[in-house]
C-alpha positions as CSV (number, residue, x, y, z in Angstrom):
1,M,-12.0,3.1,4.4
2,V,-10.8,2.4,0.9
3,M,-7.1,1.7,0.6
4,P,-5.8,2.2,-3.0
5,Q,-2.7,-0.1,-2.5
6,A,-2.7,-3.6,-1.9
7,A,-2.6,-5.5,1.4
8,G,0.7,-5.0,3.2
9,S,1.7,-1.8,1.3
10,S,3.0,1.2,3.3
11,G,-0.4,3.0,3.3
12,D,-2.2,-0.1,4.1
13,I,0.0,-0.7,7.3
14,I,-0.6,3.0,8.4
15,L,-4.4,2.7,7.7
16,R,-4.8,-0.5,9.6
17,S,-2.9,0.7,12.5
18,M,-5.1,3.8,13.0
19,A,-8.4,2.2,12.3
20,E,-8.9,0.6,15.6
21,I,-8.3,3.9,17.2
22,M,-10.5,5.8,15.1
23,A,-13.2,3.2,15.5
24,R,-13.2,3.8,19.2
25,E,-13.4,7.5,18.7
26,L,-16.1,7.5,16.6
27,G,-18.0,4.8,18.1
28,Q,-18.6,2.6,15.1
29,P,-16.5,-0.3,13.5
30,I,-14.3,0.5,10.6
31,V,-13.7,-1.9,7.6
32,V,-10.6,-1.5,5.6
33,E,-11.0,-2.6,2.2
34,N,-8.1,-2.7,-0.4
35,R,-9.0,-1.3,-4.0
36,P,-5.7,-1.5,-5.8
37,G,-5.0,-0.9,-9.6
38,A,-4.7,1.6,-12.2
39,N,-2.4,3.8,-10.1
40,G,-5.4,4.6,-7.5
41,S,-7.9,5.3,-10.4
42,I,-10.1,2.1,-9.3
43,A,-10.2,3.4,-5.9
44,A,-10.8,6.7,-6.5
45,T,-13.5,6.5,-9.0
46,Y,-15.2,4.1,-6.3
47,V,-15.0,6.5,-3.6
48,K,-16.3,9.5,-5.5
49,Q,-19.6,8.1,-6.5
50,Q,-20.5,7.4,-2.8
51,R,-22.7,9.5,-0.7
52,P,-20.8,12.4,0.9
53,D,-22.1,11.1,4.4
54,G,-18.8,10.4,6.1
55,Q,-19.2,6.5,5.8
56,T,-17.0,6.0,2.8
57,L,-13.3,7.4,3.1
58,M,-10.0,6.8,1.4
59,L,-6.1,7.0,2.1
60,P,-4.6,8.2,-1.1
61,G,-1.1,9.0,-1.5
62,V,0.1,12.5,-2.8
63,S,0.8,10.9,-6.4
64,M,-2.8,10.3,-6.7
65,V,-4.2,13.6,-5.9
66,A,-1.3,16.0,-6.8
67,F,0.5,14.2,-9.7
68,N,-2.0,12.0,-11.5
69,Q,-3.7,14.9,-13.2
70,H,-0.8,16.0,-14.9
71,L,0.3,12.5,-16.0
72,Y,-3.0,11.1,-17.5
73,R,-4.8,12.4,-20.7
74,N,-8.0,10.9,-19.4
75,L,-8.2,10.7,-15.8
76,P,-11.3,9.3,-14.4
77,Y,-11.4,11.7,-11.5
78,D,-10.7,15.3,-10.6
79,P,-8.6,15.4,-7.5
80,L,-9.8,18.8,-6.6
81,K,-13.4,18.5,-7.7
82,D,-14.4,15.1,-6.6
83,F,-13.0,14.8,-2.9
84,T,-13.6,16.5,0.5
85,Y,-10.1,16.6,2.0
86,I,-10.2,15.8,5.7
87,A,-6.6,15.2,7.3
88,P,-3.3,14.8,6.5
89,V,-2.0,11.6,8.1
90,T,1.8,10.9,7.5
91,N,4.7,11.8,5.5
92,T,7.4,9.6,4.4
93,A,11.0,10.2,3.5
94,F,12.9,8.7,0.4
95,V,16.4,7.3,0.0
96,V,18.7,6.6,-2.8
97,I,20.1,3.1,-3.0
98,A,22.5,1.5,-4.9
99,S,23.5,-2.1,-5.9
100,K,26.7,-3.4,-4.3
101,Q,27.7,-4.4,-7.8
102,S,27.4,-0.8,-8.8
103,G,30.6,0.1,-6.6
104,F,28.9,3.4,-5.6
105,T,29.2,4.7,-2.1
106,T,28.3,8.4,-2.5
107,L,25.6,10.1,-4.7
108,R,28.3,12.0,-6.4
109,Q,29.9,8.8,-7.7
110,M,26.3,7.7,-9.1
111,I,25.9,10.9,-10.9
112,D,29.4,11.1,-12.1
113,K,28.8,7.6,-13.7
114,A,25.7,8.8,-15.5
115,R,27.3,11.8,-16.7
116,A,30.3,10.0,-18.1
117,E,28.1,7.4,-19.9
118,P,24.6,9.1,-20.7
119,E,21.6,6.5,-20.3
120,K,23.9,3.7,-19.3
121,L,23.0,3.7,-15.7
122,T,19.7,2.0,-14.9
123,F,17.4,2.8,-12.0
124,S,14.3,1.2,-10.9
125,S,11.0,2.4,-9.5
126,A,7.8,1.1,-8.4
127,G,6.0,2.2,-11.5
128,I,6.2,5.0,-14.0
129,A,5.3,8.4,-12.7
130,N,5.2,6.9,-9.1
131,T,7.0,9.0,-6.3
132,T,9.8,6.6,-6.6
133,H,10.3,7.4,-10.3
134,L,9.9,11.2,-9.8
135,A,12.2,11.6,-7.0
136,M,15.0,10.1,-8.8
137,E,14.0,12.1,-12.0
138,M,14.2,15.4,-10.0
139,I,17.8,14.3,-8.9
140,A,18.7,13.7,-12.4
141,E,17.2,17.0,-13.8
142,R,19.1,18.8,-11.0
143,A,22.3,17.0,-11.9
144,G,22.0,17.6,-15.7
145,V,22.2,13.8,-16.4
146,K,20.2,11.0,-18.1
147,M,19.6,7.9,-16.7
148,T,17.6,4.6,-18.0
149,H,14.3,4.2,-16.2
150,V,13.3,0.4,-15.8
151,P,9.9,0.6,-13.8
152,F,8.3,-2.3,-11.9
153,G,4.9,-3.1,-10.5
154,G,5.6,-2.3,-7.0
155,S,8.4,-1.1,-4.4
156,P,9.2,-4.8,-3.4
157,Q,10.1,-6.0,-6.9
158,A,11.9,-2.9,-7.8
159,M,14.2,-3.0,-4.4
160,T,14.9,-6.7,-5.4
161,A,16.2,-5.5,-8.7
162,V,18.8,-3.3,-7.2
163,A,19.7,-5.8,-4.5
164,S,20.3,-8.5,-7.2
165,G,22.3,-6.1,-9.4
166,Q,19.9,-6.2,-12.1
167,V,19.6,-2.6,-11.9
168,D,22.2,0.1,-10.5
169,A,20.0,2.2,-8.1
170,M,16.6,3.5,-7.2
171,T,14.8,6.1,-4.8
172,A,12.8,4.0,-2.5
173,V,10.6,4.8,0.3
174,L,13.1,4.9,3.4
175,G,10.9,2.6,5.7
176,I,10.6,-0.1,3.2
177,A,14.2,0.0,2.3
178,L,15.4,-0.1,5.8
179,P,15.7,-3.9,6.0
180,L,17.8,-4.2,2.8
181,I,20.2,-1.3,4.1
182,R,20.7,-2.8,7.6
183,G,21.2,-5.9,6.2
184,G,23.9,-4.7,3.7
185,Q,22.1,-5.9,0.7
186,V,22.1,-2.4,-0.7
187,V,24.0,0.8,-0.3
188,P,22.3,4.2,0.7
189,L,23.7,7.0,-0.9
190,A,21.4,9.9,0.2
191,V,18.2,10.7,2.0
192,V,15.6,12.7,0.2
193,R,14.6,15.0,3.0
194,E,15.2,18.4,4.6
195,A,17.3,16.9,7.4
196,R,19.1,13.5,8.0
197,T,17.1,10.8,9.7
198,P,17.8,9.5,12.9
199,V,17.3,5.9,11.5
200,L,20.3,6.5,9.1
201,P,22.2,9.3,10.9
202,D,25.8,8.8,8.6
203,V,23.8,9.0,5.5
204,P,23.8,12.8,4.0
205,T,20.7,14.7,2.7
206,Q,20.2,15.0,-1.2
207,A,21.4,18.7,-0.6
208,E,24.5,17.9,1.4
209,A,25.5,15.5,-1.3
210,G,25.5,18.3,-3.7
211,Y,22.2,18.0,-5.5
212,P,19.7,20.4,-3.8
213,G,16.2,20.6,-5.2
214,P,12.4,20.4,-4.5
215,I,12.1,17.5,-1.8
216,C,9.5,14.8,-3.3
217,P,6.6,14.6,-1.0
218,G,5.4,11.1,0.3
219,W,2.4,12.1,2.4
220,F,-0.9,10.2,3.0
221,A,-4.1,12.1,3.5
222,L,-7.7,11.1,4.5
223,V,-10.6,12.2,2.0
224,G,-14.2,11.4,1.4
225,P,-16.5,12.2,-1.7
226,A,-17.0,15.8,-2.5
227,G,-19.7,17.6,-0.5
228,M,-19.3,16.2,2.8
229,P,-20.7,18.3,5.9
230,D,-18.2,20.7,8.0
231,A,-19.2,18.7,10.9
232,A,-18.4,15.3,9.4
233,V,-15.0,16.7,8.4
234,Q,-14.0,18.1,11.6
235,R,-15.1,14.9,13.7
236,L,-12.9,12.9,11.5
237,N,-10.0,15.2,11.6
238,A,-10.0,15.1,15.3
239,A,-10.4,11.1,15.4
240,T,-7.2,11.1,12.9
241,R,-5.3,13.4,15.2
242,T,-6.2,10.9,18.3
243,A,-5.0,8.0,16.4
244,L,-2.0,9.6,15.4
245,M,-1.1,10.5,18.9
246,D,-1.7,7.0,20.3
247,P,1.6,5.5,21.6
248,G,1.2,2.1,19.8
249,V,0.5,3.9,16.3
250,R,3.4,6.3,17.1
251,A,6.0,3.5,17.7
252,R,4.8,1.8,14.6
253,L,5.2,5.0,12.5
254,D,8.6,5.6,14.2
255,A,10.0,2.3,13.3
256,A,9.0,3.0,9.7
257,D,10.5,6.5,9.9
258,L,7.0,7.9,9.1
259,E,6.4,11.5,10.2
260,P,2.7,11.8,11.6
261,L,1.0,15.2,10.1
262,F,-1.4,17.5,11.8
263,S,-3.3,20.5,10.4
264,T,-6.7,21.5,9.4
265,A,-8.8,20.3,6.2
266,A,-8.2,23.7,4.8
267,E,-4.4,23.3,5.4
268,L,-4.2,20.1,3.6
269,R,-6.1,21.4,0.5
270,A,-3.6,24.2,0.4
271,R,-0.7,21.8,0.7
272,L,-2.2,19.8,-2.1
273,E,-2.6,22.7,-4.4
274,E,1.0,23.9,-3.8
275,E,2.2,20.1,-4.5
276,S,0.2,20.1,-7.6
277,R,1.4,23.4,-8.7
278,V,5.3,22.5,-8.2
279,W,5.2,19.0,-9.5
280,G,2.8,19.4,-12.3
281,A,5.3,22.0,-13.7
282,F,8.1,19.5,-13.3
283,I,6.1,16.7,-14.9
284,Q,5.3,18.6,-17.9
285,A,8.6,20.0,-18.3
286,R,10.0,16.6,-18.4
287,G,7.5,15.2,-20.7
288,L,6.0,12.5,-18.6
289,R,2.5,11.5,-19.9
290,L,0.6,8.3,-19.6
291,E,-2.3,7.0,-21.5
């Protein structure tokens, strides 16, 4: 199982927590191999070149398969043609956090500041066109304001910049931001999800805060090379479902506010196509392009 992110990342934690259960279900060992870099292109290029026998799989995040084709002029893989979609795994919510130095305690205060002083307010992200970037771009678009983006090489660095006051705010993965929120190092302004989360019950949703809009997805899914036989897809889908229902795995997911997802391979592909349509249009409208 190829992990396009570094060891210790949210996707890596998910995959390793499931691998033991899936290995038992499938009757064979599973090796997790990290191949980070180039916003997932290194891992994707490797996996698409493997035999479609179900022995090489990958756990990409939504940005790799729904966003990248709209961002990069020369993407070395085609998300719709080069992979077999097997099973959804988890979805994560996001949270808008602000530095204590900013003085913001609500999302409206942040937006008012951005409107009064265009491009002066700064926000960090885990990288250009990362979901943490696009989620904040959507809020800015809905509010009609302009802010200055400060990209970093990953979520830990981006959140450290907020905690230290180097930047004003960011939209972070909720599970990763929770320790900083609970430690009082950053201020949560709104959760980017349909409903409030039990882990931060007093924090309003983006819509409740006054800025409704499409909720930036944060899902991971299991895929393999294009052309995998249906029998292999169905067996792997069932093993994924079993792993997600394991009490130990569920406890780890709940602790990080990760929602397990259950659906068929066909439903997963339909979800991918819809996310690509909605967010592809947004990416093009915002003029976000990468070489």
